[in-house]
N, C-alpha and C positions, 0 to 999 in steps of 0.2 A: 269121236271127234266132233260130230255135230253138236253134242251136248256142251262141248267146250267152245263152240263157235269158231272152229278152225276148219278150213278147207284142205283138201289134199295138196293143193298148190302151195298154200301157206306153210303146211307141215314140211313139204319138200324143200322149201326155201330155208326153213330153220335147220333142217338136217343136211343141207347142202347136197341134195340128190334130186333126181327127176320126179316129176309128178307121176310119170308112167311107172316108176319103181314103186312108189307108194300105192298106186292103184293095184299093182300085181300082188304086193304084200297083203293088202286088205282083202283081196279076193282069194287069197290062199294059193296063188300061182307062183309065188316066189318065196323061198325060204329066207328066214331072217337069221342073221348072226347075232351073237351076244352084243356085239358093238352096236348093231342097228337097234336092238331093244333098248340099250342105254341111251341112244340118241333120241328115240321116241319118248322115253321117260323125261328126258331133259326138255325136249321141245314142247311137250304137253304139260309139263310140271305135274306128272302123275307117277305113282309107283306101280310097276308091273311085276318086277322080280322080288322075291323074298330074300332080303339080305341077311336074314337071321339064320341061314343055313350054316351048320358047323361041319367042317371037314375034319375027318379023323386021320 
């Protein structure tokens, strides 16, 4: 996040959650849902998940 110039507070605002939640996630104290990962991708304009996975 620092490389992107974004603070935890700014990310929390973009994701509509608390800064405390972001802090817990980044410290590994809180598990993330797939929905949360998608929100982070959108807020930071980055790709985290590989969308090329094929389901059989």
